[in-house]
Every structure is written in structure tokens, then in C-alpha cells.
C-alpha angles and dihedrals in degrees: 000000000000117000136156106173130176123217124186096194149346100284092056089049093048094051092050092043092051092051094047110048090167089076090072096040112113093206089061088055092048092053091056090054095045088051090057094046092054104037105015124230137259118229121197087218104036099029126223113349116194125222091258092063091056118104126186113187100176142326098288086095094173088072107016105041095093134181115189084347096303122119123222092259093055094041089050088058095043093049091048088051092052092053098049114107090225091066097052090099107044092198093054100058132078114206127184129190130170092237127078109166104043127102089250092055090048091052091055094042088054094054105033116050094201097048114134121199129183142186132216113230109181089177111076090210092058091049090053090049093057105041097159093055109087113237120214137169106218090216093053109031119186096216124108121253116283093013097144144042096206136022124196121196116181119191093333107110094072090060100052118094092210110039089172091060089048094054092048094051095047088047090050094051093047119087114241104279090025119138135232117203120190146164127195139151102291133205088212096176098055139054103221126065120251100241114206104167139005137203111230122176088344095305127107115239115195117216092188139359107317119262121205129189120205116268119186090208094053125041091204092062128229118292115237112229097178147353101227119227130193088295085081089079094052089045090053091049092052091052099054111293117127092201134018130177142158115237119209109208125192121166130165094185090050097037093238114157142128130228112250091013130044101248148036122256115222126179116224119187129176123210 
């Protein structure tokens, strides 16, 4: 199975999903994992990965089905980057990601000389302890307009209190025609985001029990403000992107699959 489909909204996804019930069949997901464990995979970015470099920690395959340490969602983004015409000449492309110390950031830095990565340090003491690591607030970036060709945001959008401001800032720092690639927990069967917390007058207001995701730079983890739905595409279009879509990527040969559904959702928006 090899699919890379583009959906511009919830109705298109619902029509395709209803015509393809295998996409939500856990046995199909398991077959992709089992194939990788037996035969290995081939990644356009990482190259051939033999079966002995495949690790499956548990059934949350989106995160724990790892090849050379990279999960399917990370490999889906890396592979997409490798296949983009803009990245054919590594010296001619400027890429930004709001991560600087992760294996993903190291992989990009190793291939693209003009990659820029940053971290967000809300605690001033942490910021002072890491003076060589760029600090950036994704809602108030310090870069000039049109600084980058590509921006990559992995598992960030659920943690920002104002996603509209983030889309506006990312659009601002991309050149016209530049591309945003993003993954995030996604409420793929509904239009509106699942809002869990809000920032009002500088204070966090919880709308349900707090949810935190692990953050290697903060032992407390990162608070989840929302799980975006399909409305994220509309929001991106309102904030400066000419085109926005969700890509649904499934690949047996590359070992790309989700957990409860067969594929990985990746947002792609063009300035």
C-alpha cells in the first residue's frame, strides 16, 4: 500500500474514509509494521533501513514504531522534505523549525547548511543556561519577513494558546510560495478543534482536566491548549496562506502508518 492523498477539508476526507473502510482497520496497520519488522524499509531521506534497525515499543505506532530512532510521523515529514524540488540543492534552501536539540533537528542540520532551529524557553533561568541555543516564541518570531523557504513544525500547534497568531507569524517569515509542513494531534473526524485550555489576560484557564505532553526541556511537560480539527486549514488560509491541505500518507515500503488509522496526517500550507 502506497498512498499520499491531499484533502482540503472534512467533507473530502469523510467521503474518502467512508469508501475505504480499511483505513480504520487496525489489522491493516499491523501488517505495515509486521512487513517492516520482517523486510525493513526504504526512506527517501534516511536511505535503506534493515529489519534489525526497526524498533516497536508498543501499539501506539505513530510514536513508537521507530526506524533508526525516528517515528512514522517524523519519517513522513523527512521523506516529504527529501522529495520536494526545493530541497534538491541543499545549499539553496532555507529551512526553519522550532526545535534545535532534537534528533530531527540534527538530521536537518546535517543535510541542509542553512537550516535554523530554535527552542522555546519560558523560564529565563533555562534560557540563560543555554546561551548558544536560539530562543524563539513561535507567535512572535524575531526573523525578518520572507526569511525562509520551508518551515517545519512537529507536534507544536497543540501547545500554543493562539494558533491564529502562529500561522500569521510563520506565513510572515516564509517567502511567497514558501511551504509549511506540520504534524500535530489531529481531531480528524470533526471540523472544530477540541479546546482544553485558554490564555486569558496572561493566565491559563483550564476547560477540562489538564493534559501535558512530554518535553525533554521541561520536566513538567507542555500543556495542551487544543487538539486542532479541520478548522486549522481555514485558519491558516485566513492568516496568509494561499493554499492549505492535510496529506494522508500510508506506505508499506517506507513503514509509514498511524495507530488507530492506517496513515499519518501531515499539514501542508503554501504561502
